Backbone as a printed PyTorch tensor [residue, N CA C, xyz], in Angstrom:
tensor([[[ -9.1680,   7.7330, -13.6830],
         [ -8.1420,   7.0300, -12.9420],
         [ -8.1350,   7.5070, -11.4950]],

        [[ -8.1050,   6.5710, -10.5710],
         [ -8.0310,   6.9500,  -9.1670],
         [ -6.6250,   6.6740,  -8.6450]],

        [[ -6.2320,   7.4370,  -7.6610],
         [ -4.9010,   7.2750,  -7.0780],
         [ -4.8830,   6.0740,  -6.1450]],

        [[ -3.7420,   5.4510,  -6.0320],
         [ -3.5410,   4.3370,  -5.1350],
         [ -3.3860,   4.8870,  -3.7110]],

        [[ -4.1290,   4.3500,  -2.7710],
         [ -4.0750,   4.8460,  -1.3960],
         [ -3.4540,   3.8450,  -0.4150]],

        [[ -2.8300,   2.7780,  -0.9100],
         [ -2.2520,   1.7710,  -0.0080],
         [ -1.2260,   2.3720,   0.9460]],

        [[ -0.3440,   3.2270,   0.4330],
         [  0.6670,   3.8420,   1.2870],
         [  0.0040,   4.7270,   2.3290]],

        [[ -0.9660,   5.5180,   1.9320],
         [ -1.6570,   6.4080,   2.8610],
         [ -2.3370,   5.6200,   3.9670]],

        [[ -3.0210,   4.5480,   3.6090],
         [ -3.6950,   3.7200,   4.6150],
         [ -2.6640,   3.0850,   5.5530]],

        [[ -1.5800,   2.5870,   5.0130],
         [ -0.5540,   1.9450,   5.8440],
         [  0.0820,   2.9530,   6.8100]],

        [[  0.3500,   4.1640,   6.3380],
         [  0.9140,   5.1940,   7.2170],
         [ -0.1080,   5.5730,   8.2890]],

        [[ -1.3710,   5.6780,   7.9150],
         [ -2.4430,   5.9790,   8.8800],
         [ -2.4630,   4.9050,   9.9690]],

        [[ -2.4350,   3.6440,   9.5530],
         [ -2.4590,   2.5170,  10.4910],
         [ -1.3010,   2.6160,  11.4810]],

        [[ -0.0920,   2.7960,  10.9760],
         [  1.0800,   2.8400,  11.8430],
         [  1.0900,   4.0800,  12.7290]],

        [[  0.6100,   5.1900,  12.2140],
         [  0.5460,   6.4190,  13.0100],
         [ -0.4550,   6.2550,  14.1460]],

        [[ -1.5940,   5.6400,  13.8570],
         [ -2.5960,   5.3840,  14.8990],
         [ -2.0290,   4.4330,  15.9480]],

        [[ -1.3050,   3.4050,  15.4940],
         [ -0.6940,   2.4640,  16.4310],
         [  0.3600,   3.1610,  17.2920]],

        [[  1.0940,   4.0850,  16.7080],
         [  2.1000,   4.8360,  17.4740],
         [  1.4200,   5.7050,  18.5300]],

        [[  0.2930,   6.3140,  18.1860],
         [ -0.4600,   7.1120,  19.1570],
         [ -0.9490,   6.2200,  20.3050]],

        [[ -1.5240,   5.0780,  19.9570],
         [ -2.0150,   4.1470,  20.9770],
         [ -0.8630,   3.6860,  21.8760]],

        [[  0.2680,   3.4020,  21.2760],
         [  1.4450,   2.9720,  22.0510],
         [  1.8880,   4.0770,  23.0050]],

        [[  1.9070,   5.2900,  22.5230],
         [  2.2830,   6.4280,  23.3580],
         [  1.3260,   6.6590,  24.5120]],

        [[  0.1010,   6.1780,  24.3620],
         [ -0.9010,   6.3020,  25.4210],
         [ -0.9840,   5.0440,  26.2780]],

        [[  0.0110,   4.1560,  26.1260],
         [  0.0950,   2.9790,  26.9790],
         [ -0.6230,   1.7440,  26.4730]],

        [[ -1.1220,   1.7810,  25.2440],
         [ -1.8210,   0.6140,  24.6950],
         [ -0.9430,  -0.0230,  23.6230]],

        [[ -0.2340,  -1.0480,  24.0170],
         [  0.7170,  -1.7130,  23.1250],
         [  0.0020,  -2.5240,  22.0400]],

        [[ -1.0350,  -3.2780,  22.4270],
         [ -1.7660,  -4.1280,  21.4830],
         [ -3.0720,  -3.4590,  21.0700]],

        [[ -3.3610,  -3.5010,  19.7590],
         [ -4.6040,  -2.9410,  19.2220],
         [ -5.2050,  -3.9380,  18.2380]],

        [[ -6.4740,  -3.7830,  17.9650],
         [ -7.1470,  -4.6870,  17.0290],
         [ -7.3920,  -3.9970,  15.6980]],

        [[ -7.6100,  -4.7940,  14.6850],
         [ -7.9110,  -4.2380,  13.3630],
         [ -9.2340,  -3.4810,  13.3870]],

        [[-10.1720,  -3.9120,  14.2230],
         [-11.4500,  -3.1940,  14.3520],
         [-11.2280,  -1.7900,  14.9020]],

        [[-10.3550,  -1.6710,  15.8900],
         [-10.0670,  -0.3550,  16.4690],
         [ -9.4150,   0.5600,  15.4350]],

        [[ -8.4530,   0.0290,  14.7170],
         [ -7.7580,   0.8250,  13.7000],
         [ -8.7240,   1.2190,  12.5920]],

        [[ -9.5880,   0.2910,  12.1870],
         [-10.5340,   0.5500,  11.0920],
         [-11.4560,   1.7180,  11.4080]],

        [[-11.7530,   1.9150,  12.6780],
         [-12.6020,   3.0380,  13.0740],
         [-11.9380,   4.3610,  12.7190]],

        [[-10.6370,   4.4680,  12.9440],
         [ -9.9240,   5.7010,  12.6170],
         [ -9.8000,   5.8960,  11.1110]],

        [[ -9.4940,   4.8210,  10.3980],
         [ -9.3180,   4.9090,   8.9420],
         [-10.6690,   5.0340,   8.2400]],

        [[-11.7310,   4.6490,   8.9470],
         [-13.0900,   4.6520,   8.3980],
         [-13.1980,   3.7080,   7.2020]],

        [[-12.7540,   2.4820,   7.4370],
         [-12.8250,   1.4550,   6.4010],
         [-13.1380,   0.1170,   7.0560]],

        [[-13.3070,  -0.8810,   6.2480],
         [-13.6080,  -2.2230,   6.7250],
         [-12.3750,  -2.8370,   7.3900]],

        [[-12.5470,  -3.5170,   8.5190],
         [-11.4010,  -4.1620,   9.1820],
         [-10.6520,  -5.1440,   8.2900]],

        [[-11.3070,  -5.6950,   7.2880],
         [-10.6270,  -6.6100,   6.3570],
         [ -9.5230,  -5.8670,   5.6070]],

        [[ -9.7840,  -4.6290,   5.2220],
         [ -8.7710,  -3.8090,   4.5480],
         [ -7.5870,  -3.5960,   5.4850]],

        [[ -7.8770,  -3.3370,   6.7400],
         [ -6.8180,  -3.1120,   7.7250],
         [ -6.0210,  -4.3980,   7.9490]],

        [[ -6.7030,  -5.5330,   8.0600],
         [ -5.9900,  -6.8050,   8.2620],
         [ -5.0800,  -7.1170,   7.0720]],

        [[ -5.5330,  -6.8150,   5.8700],
         [ -4.7050,  -7.0400,   4.6820],
         [ -3.4530,  -6.1580,   4.7500]],

        [[ -3.6340,  -4.9070,   5.1200],
         [ -2.5050,  -3.9800,   5.2500],
         [ -1.5670,  -4.4390,   6.3580]],

        [[ -2.1260,  -4.8160,   7.5030],
         [ -1.3040,  -5.2960,   8.6120],
         [ -0.5090,  -6.5450,   8.2190]],

        [[ -1.0930,  -7.3950,   7.3950],
         [ -0.3840,  -8.5810,   6.9140],
         [  0.8490,  -8.2080,   6.1060]],

        [[  0.7100,  -7.1920,   5.2460],
         [  1.8580,  -6.7320,   4.4620],
         [  2.9180,  -6.1000,   5.3740]],

        [[  2.4620,  -5.3270,   6.3450],
         [  3.3940,  -4.6870,   7.2770],
         [  4.0950,  -5.7230,   8.1510]],

        [[  3.3820,  -6.7760,   8.5180],
         [  3.9970,  -7.8570,   9.3100],
         [  5.0480,  -8.5840,   8.4880]],

        [[  4.7450,  -8.8670,   7.2280],
         [  5.7060,  -9.5530,   6.3600],
         [  6.9970,  -8.7400,   6.2140]],

        [[  6.8850,  -7.4270,   6.3220],
         [  8.0550,  -6.5510,   6.2250],
         [  8.7270,  -6.3210,   7.5790]],

        [[  8.1680,  -6.9020,   8.6490],
         [  8.7600,  -6.7670,   9.9680],
         [  8.4730,  -5.4500,  10.6680]],

        [[  7.4280,  -4.7430,  10.2290],
         [  7.1000,  -3.4440,  10.8210],
         [  6.1060,  -3.5610,  11.9640]],

        [[  5.2690,  -4.5990,  11.9330],
         [  4.3320,  -4.8700,  13.0210],
         [  4.4250,  -6.3540,  13.3710]],

        [[  3.9000,  -6.6880,  14.5390],
         [  3.8480,  -8.0850,  14.9700],
         [  2.4410,  -8.3660,  15.4690]],

        [[  2.0610,  -9.6240,  15.4120],
         [  0.7310, -10.0300,  15.8580],
         [  0.8750, -10.9340,  17.0730]],

        [[ -0.0820, -10.8110,  17.9840],
         [ -0.1480, -11.7060,  19.1460],
         [ -1.4760, -12.4360,  19.0680]],

        [[ -1.4290, -13.7570,  19.0930],
         [ -2.6340, -14.5800,  19.0170],
         [ -3.0770, -14.9830,  20.4260]],

        [[ -4.2820, -15.5030,  20.5220],
         [ -4.7770, -16.0060,  21.7980],
         [ -5.4630, -14.9270,  22.6160]],

        [[ -5.5140, -15.1510,  23.9190],
         [ -6.1510, -14.2050,  24.8250],
         [ -5.4430, -12.8600,  24.7380]],

        [[ -6.2270, -11.8040,  24.6050],
         [ -5.6440, -10.4740,  24.4730],
         [ -4.9470, -10.2660,  23.1530]],

        [[ -5.4290, -10.9410,  22.1110],
         [ -4.8080, -10.8660,  20.7920],
         [ -4.8340,  -9.4380,  20.2630]],

        [[ -3.8850,  -9.1630,  19.4020],
         [ -3.8470,  -7.8590,  18.7640],
         [ -2.5540,  -7.6520,  18.0090]],

        [[ -2.4170,  -6.4530,  17.5030],
         [ -1.2560,  -6.0590,  16.7110],
         [ -0.4540,  -5.0320,  17.4990]],

        [[  0.8630,  -5.0270,  17.2850],
         [  1.7170,  -4.0320,  17.9170],
         [  2.8180,  -3.6290,  16.9400]],

        [[  3.3760,  -2.4620,  17.1710],
         [  4.5270,  -2.0250,  16.3840],
         [  5.7090,  -2.9320,  16.7080]],

        [[  6.4550,  -3.3190,  15.7030],
         [  7.6210,  -4.1700,  15.9170],
         [  8.8510,  -3.3550,  16.2990]],

        [[  8.7890,  -2.0440,  16.0500],
         [  9.8950,  -1.1420,  16.3740],
         [  9.3350,   0.1730,  16.8700]],

        [[ 10.1950,   0.9750,  17.4300],
         [  9.7800,   2.3040,  17.8770],
         [  9.3580,   3.1370,  16.6580]],

        [[  8.3680,   4.0170,  16.8110],
         [  7.9120,   4.8510,  15.6900],
         [  9.0450,   5.6620,  15.0430]],

        [[ 10.0600,   6.0420,  15.8290],
         [ 11.2010,   6.7940,  15.2930],
         [ 12.0430,   5.9520,  14.3400]],

        [[ 11.9270,   4.6430,  14.4480],
         [ 12.7220,   3.7300,  13.6220],
         [ 11.9840,   3.2580,  12.3720]],

        [[ 10.7230,   3.6190,  12.2430],
         [  9.9240,   3.1990,  11.0940],
         [  9.8710,   4.3440,  10.0930]],

        [[ 10.4870,   4.1440,   8.9350],
         [ 10.4770,   5.2070,   7.9250],
         [  9.3530,   4.9870,   6.9220]],

        [[  8.9520,   6.0660,   6.3010],
         [  7.9200,   5.9520,   5.2700],
         [  8.4170,   5.1470,   4.0720]],

        [[  9.7260,   5.1190,   3.8450],
         [ 10.2510,   4.2810,   2.7700],
         [ 10.0300,   2.8080,   3.0900]],

        [[ 10.2330,   2.4250,   4.3540],
         [  9.9720,   1.0340,   4.7440],
         [  8.4970,   0.6910,   4.5500]],

        [[  7.6330,   1.6210,   4.8950],
         [  6.1950,   1.4010,   4.7260],
         [  5.8730,   1.2890,   3.2420]],

        [[  6.4080,   2.1960,   2.4500],
         [  6.1990,   2.1610,   0.9990],
         [  6.6210,   0.8180,   0.4240]],

        [[  7.8250,   0.3890,   0.7970],
         [  8.3280,  -0.8790,   0.2640],
         [  7.4710,  -2.0630,   0.7050]],

        [[  6.8740,  -1.9790,   1.8840],
         [  6.0310,  -3.0730,   2.3930],
         [  4.7260,  -3.1860,   1.6200]],

        [[  4.1290,  -2.0690,   1.2450],
         [  2.7900,  -2.1330,   0.6460],
         [  2.7690,  -1.9400,  -0.8640]],

        [[  3.8170,  -1.3940,  -1.4230],
         [  3.8250,  -1.1660,  -2.8660],
         [  4.5390,  -2.2660,  -3.6320]],

        [[  5.4340,  -2.9730,  -2.9830],
         [  6.1210,  -4.1390,  -3.5660],
         [  6.5290,  -3.9540,  -5.0160]],

        [[  7.5050,  -3.1310,  -5.2500],
         [  8.0960,  -2.9560,  -6.5790],
         [  7.1280,  -2.4100,  -7.6270]],

        [[  6.0680,  -1.7770,  -7.1910],
         [  5.1670,  -1.1290,  -8.1390],
         [  5.8210,   0.1720,  -8.5930]],

        [[  5.8420,   0.4290,  -9.8870],
         [  6.4310,   1.6910, -10.3370],
         [  5.5840,   2.8680,  -9.8690]],

        [[  6.2420,   3.9860,  -9.6380],
         [  5.5400,   5.1860,  -9.2260],
         [  4.6180,   5.6770, -10.3430]],

        [[  5.1110,   5.6010, -11.5650],
         [  4.3380,   6.0000, -12.7410],
         [  4.3250,   4.8410, -13.7260]],

        [[  3.2040,   4.6470, -14.3660],
         [  3.1110,   3.5990, -15.3750],
         [  3.3170,   4.1620, -16.7730]],

        [[  3.8470,   3.3290, -17.6300],
         [  3.9670,   3.7080, -19.0370],
         [  2.7110,   3.2680, -19.7710]],

        [[  2.6890,   3.4800, -21.0610],
         [  1.5330,   3.1280, -21.8740],
         [  1.1200,   1.6670, -21.6570]],

        [[ -0.1670,   1.4200, -21.6410],
         [ -0.6570,   0.0400, -21.5510],
         [ -0.3670,  -0.7040, -22.8530]],

        [[ -0.4090,   0.0160, -23.9490],
         [ -0.1110,  -0.5530, -25.2660],
         [  1.1520,   0.0970, -25.8170]],

        [[  1.8930,  -0.6420, -26.6240],
         [  3.0940,  -0.0930, -27.2330],
         [  2.7140,   1.0410, -28.1740]],

        [[  3.3450,   2.2180, -28.0050],
         [  3.0570,   3.3240, -28.9230],
         [  3.5130,   2.9710, -30.3380]],

        [[  3.0830,   3.7640, -31.2860],
         [  3.4480,   3.5750, -32.6910],
         [  4.9450,   3.8520, -32.8540]],

        [[  5.7240,   2.8000, -33.0980],
         [  7.1720,   2.9330, -33.2050],
         [  7.6060,   3.5820, -34.5030]],

        [[  6.6910,   3.7610, -35.4560],
         [  7.0060,   4.4790, -36.6940],
         [  6.9420,   5.9910, -36.4850]],

        [[  6.3710,   6.4120, -35.3900],
         [  6.2640,   7.8330, -35.0450],
         [  7.4690,   8.2050, -34.1780]],

        [[  8.1230,   9.3360, -34.4440],
         [  9.2850,   9.7080, -33.6280],
         [  8.9440,   9.8850, -32.1470]],

        [[  7.7570,  10.3950, -31.8420],
         [  7.3600,  10.5280, -30.4310],
         [  7.0430,   9.1500, -29.8630]],

        [[  6.3030,   8.3450, -30.5990],
         [  5.9720,   6.9990, -30.1450],
         [  7.2070,   6.1530, -29.9100]],

        [[  8.2250,   6.3490, -30.7250],
         [  9.4630,   5.5800, -30.6160],
         [ 10.2920,   6.0210, -29.4020]],

        [[ 10.2960,   7.3030, -29.0910],
         [ 11.1960,   7.8030, -28.0580],
         [ 10.5600,   8.1420, -26.7200]],

        [[  9.2320,   8.1090, -26.6400],
         [  8.5660,   8.5660, -25.4200],
         [  8.8580,   7.6690, -24.2160]],

        [[  8.8630,   6.3780, -24.4250],
         [  9.1000,   5.4660, -23.2970],
         [ 10.4870,   5.6450, -22.6750]],

        [[ 11.5630,   5.6300, -23.4640],
         [ 12.8800,   5.8350, -22.8440],
         [ 13.0050,   7.2110, -22.1930]],

        [[ 12.4310,   8.2310, -22.8070],
         [ 12.5190,   9.5820, -22.2440],
         [ 11.7920,   9.6510, -20.9100]],

        [[ 10.5850,   9.1250, -20.8620],
         [  9.8090,   9.1680, -19.6200],
         [ 10.3960,   8.2580, -18.5530]],

        [[ 10.9390,   7.1210, -18.9510],
         [ 11.5480,   6.2020, -17.9860],
         [ 12.6800,   6.8980, -17.2390]],

        [[ 13.4900,   7.6590, -17.9490],
         [ 14.5870,   8.3760, -17.3070],
         [ 14.0550,   9.4100, -16.3050]],

        [[ 13.0600,  10.1720, -16.7000],
         [ 12.4790,  11.1820, -15.8140],
         [ 11.8070,  10.5050, -14.6240]],

        [[ 11.0020,   9.4830, -14.8790],
         [ 10.2780,   8.7980, -13.8160],
         [ 11.2340,   8.1570, -12.8120]],

        [[ 12.3380,   7.5970, -13.2930],
         [ 13.3230,   6.9920, -12.3890],
         [ 13.9360,   8.0470, -11.4740]],

        [[ 14.2240,   9.2220, -12.0110],
         [ 14.7910,  10.3060, -11.1940],
         [ 13.7810,  10.7780, -10.1430]],

        [[ 12.5190,  10.8960, -10.5350],
         [ 11.4810,  11.3100,  -9.5940],
         [ 11.3120,  10.2520,  -8.4940]],

        [[ 11.3100,   8.9840,  -8.8750],
         [ 11.1640,   7.9040,  -7.8910],
         [ 12.3330,   7.9030,  -6.9120]],

        [[ 13.5360,   8.1130,  -7.4000],
         [ 14.7070,   8.1610,  -6.5120],
         [ 14.5840,   9.3160,  -5.5220]],

        [[ 14.1390,  10.4590,  -5.9990],
         [ 13.9550,  11.6250,  -5.1350],
         [ 12.8820,  11.3590,  -4.0750]],

        [[ 11.7780,  10.7650,  -4.5050],
         [ 10.6900,  10.4460,  -3.5930],
         [ 11.1710,   9.4860,  -2.5030]],

        [[ 11.9210,   8.4690,  -2.8910],
         [ 12.4010,   7.4840,  -1.9240],
         [ 13.3660,   8.1060,  -0.9170]],

        [[ 14.2030,   9.0380,  -1.3740],
         [ 15.0960,   9.7250,  -0.4360],
         [ 14.2890,  10.5020,   0.6070]],

        [[ 13.2340,  11.1660,   0.1660],
         [ 12.3970,  11.9360,   1.0860],
         [ 11.6420,  11.0170,   2.0430]],

        [[ 11.0980,   9.9200,   1.5420],
         [ 10.3940,   8.9700,   2.4050],
         [ 11.3370,   8.3770,   3.4510]],

        [[ 12.5900,   8.1600,   3.0760],
         [ 13.5710,   7.5980,   4.0090],
         [ 13.8950,   8.5740,   5.1360]],

        [[ 13.6980,   9.8620,   4.9030],
         [ 13.9940,  10.8850,   5.9210],
         [ 12.8360,  11.1080,   6.8880]],

        [[ 11.6910,  10.5230,   6.6200],
         [ 10.4990,  10.7840,   7.4210],
         [ 10.0870,   9.5200,   8.1610]],

        [[  9.8950,   9.6490,   9.4670],
         [  9.5050,   8.4990,  10.2900],
         [  8.0190,   8.5760,  10.6470]],

        [[  7.5120,   7.4770,  11.1450],
         [  6.1350,   7.4490,  11.6480],
         [  6.0080,   8.4240,  12.8170]],

        [[  7.0480,   8.5480,  13.6290],
         [  7.0220,   9.5210,  14.7330],
         [  6.8790,  10.9440,  14.1900]],

        [[  7.5460,  11.2400,  13.0810],
         [  7.4190,  12.5590,  12.4420],
         [  5.9820,  12.8050,  11.9910]],

        [[  5.3950,  11.7880,  11.3830],
         [  4.0080,  11.9150,  10.8980],
         [  3.0620,  12.1020,  12.0750]],

        [[  3.2770,  11.3610,  13.1530],
         [  2.4170,  11.5040,  14.3370],
         [  2.5210,  12.9230,  14.8960]],

        [[  3.7310,  13.4470,  15.0100],
         [  3.8920,  14.8260,  15.5150],
         [  3.1580,  15.8180,  14.6310]],

        [[  3.3130,  15.6930,  13.3230],
         [  2.6460,  16.6180,  12.3880],
         [  1.1350,  16.4520,  12.4340]],

        [[  0.6860,  15.2250,  12.5910],
         [ -0.7580,  14.9500,  12.6590],
         [ -1.3840,  15.5870,  13.8890]],

        [[ -0.7380,  15.4280,  15.0190],
         [ -1.2660,  15.9830,  16.2600],
         [ -1.1860,  17.5090,  16.2780]],

        [[ -0.2460,  18.0670,  15.5240],
         [ -0.1160,  19.5210,  15.4570],
         [ -1.1400,  20.1480,  14.5070]],

        [[ -1.6860,  19.3470,  13.6120],
         [ -2.6260,  19.8790,  12.6040],
         [ -3.9590,  20.2710,  13.2160]]])
């Protein structure tokens, strides 16, 4: 099983855009961002589309086309980014198949884990809400 990296890529994209903005470059292209993420620009455009739908970035068409942050980096929280790219995906998945309900563990494991997973997800979301793209940029540049 591999981990989902959509949130990481989206945070990378927005952090790079915040750096570019801080250096006086308001509009950037998916090709430019893809160089930093080291991925195909199509992946970046897909991510930017999700971020645009959530109101976190805006696109400018025509001459000098590109993408820009829709808000200041201090106003963009990681929870907003998470919600834009994860779209109600649970943090943890339960069994793909129904466990054996004749077994006491099989019967009770789903409700027990759901309660724990919900508490962990709530905690994670509180932490993501406290962290902005500006915070990530500061930590990134300090690393």
